C-alpha positions, 0 to 999 in steps of 0.5 A, spaced: 499 500 499 502 506 497 502 512 502 497 517 501 499 524 500 496 530 503 496 536 499 494 543 502 492 549 498 497 551 493 502 557 496 499 563 492 492 561 494 493 560 501 497 567 502 492 570 498 486 567 502 490 570 508 491 576 506 484 577 504 481 574 511 486 579 514 483 585 510 476 583 512 477 583 519 481 589 519 475 592 516 470 589 521 474 589 528 480 594 527 487 592 526 489 592 533 483 588 535 485 582 530 489 577 532 493 572 528 488 566 530 482 570 528 486 571 521 487 564 521 480 562 523 477 566 518 482 563 512 481 556 515 488 555 515 493 553 521 497 558 525 503 555 522 501 556 516 500 563 517 507 563 519 510 560 513 508 566 509 508 572 514 513 573 520 507 578 523 501 581 522 504 587 519 507 583 514 500 581 511 500 588 509 507 590 507 508 583 503 508 585 496 511 592 498 517 588 501 518 583 496 519 589 491 524 593 496 528 587 497 529 587 489 530 594 489 535 594 495 539 588 492 539 591 485 542 598 487 547 594 491 550 591 484 551 598 481 557 603 482 560 609 478 557 616 477 550 615 475 547 614 482 541 618 481 540 615 474 540 608 478 536 610 483 530 613 478 531 606 474 530 602 481 524 606 483 521 605 476 522 598 476 519 598 483 512 600 480 512 595 475 506 591 475 504 593 482 497 592 483 492 594 489 493 590 494 492 589 502 497 595 503 493 599 498 487 597 502 489 599 509 492 605 507 486 608 504 482 605 510 487 607 515 482 610 519 476 605 519 481 600 521 485 604 526 491 602 522 494 609 522 500 608 528 502 601 525 502 604 518 506 610 521 511 605 524 512 600 519 512 605 514 518 608 517 522 602 518 521 601 510 523 608 509 529 607 513 532 601 509 530 604 502 533 610 504 540 606 507 540 603 500 539 610 496 544 613 501 550 607 500 549 608 492 550 615 492 556 614 497 559 609 492 558 615 486 563 619 491 558 624 494 559 626 501 556 622 506 551 628 508 549 629 501 548 622 500 544 621 507 539 627 505 538 625 498 537 618 500 532 619 505 528 624 501 528 619 495 525 614 500 520 618 503 518 620 496 517 613 495 512 612 501 509 618 500 507 617 493 505 610 494 500 612 500 497 618 495 496 612 490 492 608 494 488 614 496 487 615 489 483 609 489 484 602 486 486 602 479 485 610 478 492 611 477 498 607 476 503 607 481 509 609 476 506 615 475 506 617 482 513 615 483 515 619 477 512 625 480 515 624 487 522 623 484 521 629 480 520 633 486 526 630 490 530 632 484 528 639 483 529 640 491 535 637 491 538 640 484 
């Protein structure tokens, strides 16, 4: 007799199911009042399944952003030379490619109703700092001063998060994230010219 194998949900399906369940609960109960156990019960998966996809509740919101930010940081770490601003512009444009409204956009546009403002601010600040460090490092490799690199890198990163928030508030599918990011880059570069 051959052992039977159990197949669970495909990975993408479980991840999406968890994200949808979390967003429903955030709208119903509020972000702080929703636990990981609530999310897994709604999604019909185990707690361990949740942690196969997300390290924490906040990661449900930020996972799409984080995957793209990880790629951005990795790509920028491999560039050098004088074209730092062009490399940063290209990395930011690449960040937006195919970025569709997701849990982050939903939570950003409903932050007050979900009582998620504090978490968005805290988690957004952590992500902004990580991206700013990557931008600053790239600017330093182009032989800019440390202070210039830190300030401009932080400006680009803050612009990215502000543009992402504006895109979310514009409404699902009404604007392209790339357009908002281009606008943010133009503003940063006009200020830092």
